[in-house]
C-alpha distance (Angstrom), angle and dihedral (degrees) to the residues before:
residue distance angle dihedral
M1 . . .
K2 3.79 . .
T3 3.77 119.2 .
P4 3.83 119.8 -122.0
K5 3.81 89.6 -113.8
T6 3.81 91.7 56.8
I7 3.81 91.7 47.5
G8 3.80 90.7 49.0
I9 3.82 92.5 51.5
L10 3.81 91.0 47.4
F11 3.83 90.9 50.6
L12 3.82 90.7 49.1
L13 3.80 92.8 51.1
I14 3.82 92.4 49.0
F15 3.80 90.3 47.8
L16 3.81 93.4 49.8
A17 3.85 92.4 47.2
S18 3.78 93.0 50.8
N19 3.82 92.5 43.7
S20 3.83 92.5 52.5
Q21 3.81 91.2 51.7
A22 3.81 92.0 51.4
K23 3.81 91.7 59.5
N24 3.82 93.7 63.5
I25 3.79 110.2 115.7
M26 3.79 113.1 -132.4
I27 3.78 115.8 -139.1
T28 3.81 111.2 -135.3
P29 3.82 127.2 -179.3
P30 3.81 113.5 -111.7
N31 3.81 93.0 -120.6
L32 3.83 93.6 62.3
K33 3.78 114.8 97.9
K34 3.78 130.6 -170.1
G35 3.82 110.0 -79.3
D36 3.85 96.3 27.0
T37 3.79 116.3 138.3
I38 3.80 117.3 -124.5
A39 3.83 134.2 -178.8
I40 3.79 124.4 -135.2
V41 3.81 111.9 -151.8
A42 3.79 120.6 -168.3
T43 3.78 126.4 163.6
A44 3.79 120.7 -137.8
R45 3.78 92.8 -146.5
K46 3.79 120.6 125.9
T47 3.77 118.1 -136.7
L48 3.79 114.2 -130.7
M49 3.76 119.3 -155.4
I50 3.81 112.5 -155.6
I51 3.76 113.9 -169.6
């Protein structure tokens, strides 16, 4: 069973991690307006480095 101190520290770490991610500024092109539809394209290919 976890002690209340351990649970408090875990909660604090999760809060600080989520708070730091929320401060990232997203770069948006000036021609995008609220409500525009965009597509996110990401390949699932792995890059192999052969040396």
